[in-house]
DRENLUM-594691 format. One record per residue (C-alpha): residue in three letters; x, y, z. Coordinates in steps of 0.02 Angstrom, whole numbers, plus 50000, padded with zeros to 5 digits. Layout:
% DRENLUM-594691
AlaXYZ
...
END
This chain:
% DRENLUM-594691
Met546815596755614
Ser545505609955576
Gly544145615355698
Pro542635607455608
Ile543535590755596
Gln543955590955781
Thr542145595255822
Ile541485580755718
Leu542715568555793
Arg542255574055970
Arg540405571755932
Val540675554655856
Arg541865549555995
Arg540605554056132
Gly539365541556064
Ser540615530355976
Arg540215514456070
Asp538345514456033
Val538525521955860
Val539875510155799
Glu539115494755879
Asn537435498855800
Ala538255503055634
Val539215486755622
Ser537715477155688
Gln536585484555556
Leu537865480855423
Phe537945462655478
Asp536045461655492
Ala535835467455313
Ala537195455855252
Val536465439955324
Gln534645442255274
Pro534025426155195
His533685426555009
Gly531905431554970
Val531785447355075
Ala531095461654970
Asp532515470854882
Ser532505486054770
Gly533835480754645
Glu534195466154532
Tyr535955464354463
Arg536865452854346
Ile538545446954409
Asp539515460054310
Asp538455474254381
Leu538605467054557
Ala540505466254544
Arg540595484254481
Leu539475491054619
Ala540425481454754
Gly542135486054688
Thr542675468054662
Thr542795455354520
Thr541605442254453
Arg542935429254492
Asn542925434354675
Ile541035433454680
Arg541075415654613
Val542385411054743
Tyr541305418254883
Arg539795408754818
Asp540785392454808
Arg541435395154986
Gly539675398355053
Leu539905416755094
Leu538555422654974
His536785415954960
Pro536325408354790
Pro535645420854663
Leu533905420154588
Arg533925410254426
Val532905416554279
Gly533265404354141
Arg535145405054118
Ile535295422054200
Ala535845423554382
Leu535095438854465
Phe535785446154627
Asn534915458754739
Asp535325472354867
Thr535565459355004
His536945451354900
Leu537705468554869
Thr537715473155054
Arg538425456355103
Leu539735457254966
Arg540295474555023
Leu540445468055201
Ile541465453055143
Thr542625464455045
Ser542805476055195
Leu543245461755313
Leu544505454455190
Asp545305471655172
Arg545435472355361
Gly546555456955360
Tyr545325442755391
Asn545415427655278
Ile543925419455193
Ala543755406155328
His543665419455465
Val542395429755367
Lys541285414555343
Glu541425410455528
Met540935428155579
Leu539455428855460
Ser538865411855521
Ala539065417155701
Trp538055432855669
Glu536675422755585
Gln536615412055741
Gly536315427555848
Lys538025430455925
Asp538445448155980
Ile539585458455868
Gly540575463956021
Asp540965445856061
Met541585442555884
Leu542565458055840
Gly542695468555997
Leu542355487255997
Glu544135491655953
Ser544115480355801
Ala542415486955750
Ile543045504955753
Ala544795503155686
Gly544755486255599
Ser546085472855611
Trp547245483155505
Ala548915478055578
Thr550035470855444
Glu551145463755581
Lys550485452955721
Pro551545454255880
Gln552395438155934
Arg552605433956118
Met554025422356165
Pro555235418456307
Leu556485432256336
Thr557935420456304
Ala557195415956134
Ala556985434256089
Arg558795438156135
Arg559375422956037
Leu558345429055887
Ile559205446055888
Asp560915438955936
Asp561585456055982
Asp561385462356161
Ala561675480756120
Gly560545479555969
Phe559215470856073
Asp559225485156198
Arg559055497956057
Leu557575488555984
Val556755488556155
Ser557025507256173
Leu556225510056002
Gly554705499556047
Ile555085486455914
Ile555265473856055
Arg554275475156217
Leu554835467056380
Glu553335459156466
Asp554185453156624
Asp555825445156677
Glu555485429856571
His554485435356418
Ala554605447956276
Thr553485452656131
Ile554165456055957
Val553025470555913
Arg553705472055735
Pro554105454055683
Thr554145457955497
Leu555405471855526
Val556475460655637
Glu556405446955505
Ala556955459355372
Phe558415464755482
Ala558925446455502
Glu558885443655313
Ile559945458955276
Arg561185454655413
Gln561585438655318
Tyr562445449755189
Gly563605456755321
Val562655472655364
Ala562815476855550
Leu561245477655655
Asp561755494855720
Lys561765501655542
Leu560045494255507
Ile559335502055664
Asp560135518755618
Leu559295517855448
His557645513555530
Glu557765528755642
Arg558145539955493
Val556745533055383
Thr555345531955512
Pro555035550855529
Leu554905552255340
Leu553655537955333
Asp552675545855475
Gln552535561755371
Ile551865551755223
Ser550645542755337
Ala550025559155411
Ile549695566155236
Leu548745550555182
Val547715548955341
Gln547245567355334
Ala546695565055153
Gly545625550155202
Leu544885559455349
Glu544455574455241
Glu543615563055115
Val542515556055253
Val542185572755337
Asp541645580155170
Lys540165568255178
Ile539635574655350
Asn538765591255380
Pro539685599055530
Gly538085607655587
Ala537005592155581
Ala536755577855702
Val537875562655702
Pro537475552455544
Asp536365537255559
Asp537095520055589
Val537115514555407
Glu538045530355353
Val539315528255493
Ala539595510255440
Gln539875516055261
Leu541115529255320
Ile542055516155422
Thr542135505055267
Thr542775519855164
Leu544215522555286
Val544615503955291
Arg544715502755103
Phe545665519255091
Arg546985512055206
Thr547205496555098
Gln547355506254936
Ala548505519355015
Val549715505855072
Thr549695498054899
Ala549995514854813
Val551405519954930
Gly552205502754917
Ala552175503354727
Thr552885521054725
Leu554255516654849
Ala554725500954751
Phe554825511054589
Ser555885524354673
Ile557085511654748
Glu557255502654581
Ser557675519154495
Gln558955523454629
Val559755506254617
Glu559885507254428
Ser560645524654439
Thr561885519454573
Val562415503654480
Ala562645513554319
Gln563725526254412
Leu564795512554492
Leu565045503654326
Gly565495520154243
Glu566805523954375
Met567525506354360
Ile567655507754171
Glu568455524754187
Lys569745518454312
Thr570105503154203
Ala570385514354051
Glu571525525854149
Ala572545511054212
Ala572715504054036
Gly573335520753972
Glu574735522054099
END
């Protein structure tokens, strides 16, 4: 990581608690303003969707679910304002972070009632977001061993951090989706040892991809900060946090689509090669 980036991160980190708390607080404050507060923009639903990076269908869903305040009606035209735009961006950000609509509504309602952002999200969530695609599952140790059904494999998963032993009686499946995938593939007769071997081979490659993507996202954010200036104001920091959150979501989608396409191409090529070899062997046998 380059020197200017490290300098910026150190500066932000030193005041991260106050800066991030204030940033998220200000974002929530703007999002829950009651309709009628003076706003600088008026938008039709199509314009609002474009500015917020969402769809008109989503906006209607959020209105029906009570997440967005009603628009101003001028005849048959529904006009939204900057309060709607700020709130909509916050809703989109929270949904991208893994919260569902019910949770978002609950958090917005709690904020309107004066609850502290730290109580609702926690500082860690405010900074990094609830990005985890896998939620760890704690269970009795006996249940975890029964789930894996392979003592040697269980020990390897523990050593890799996929399973964490809490005490003599409990364990946490840190990567439940991965363990579930292993279980599905094992039904086809693939040994757990082979699956773990594959995981160990693939993980460093995925880490390299992740490092490239995260660096790209970081550079995109840092480009918006002047290294010689003071730490940006709260609103700008909140916008930068939102940028990183949305970058993560789109990066995962892009990599997933690329990986799926690559695997499909490899499978098609492999199947074609196998069929070709079978046909060739059949022809040779018939000619004997």
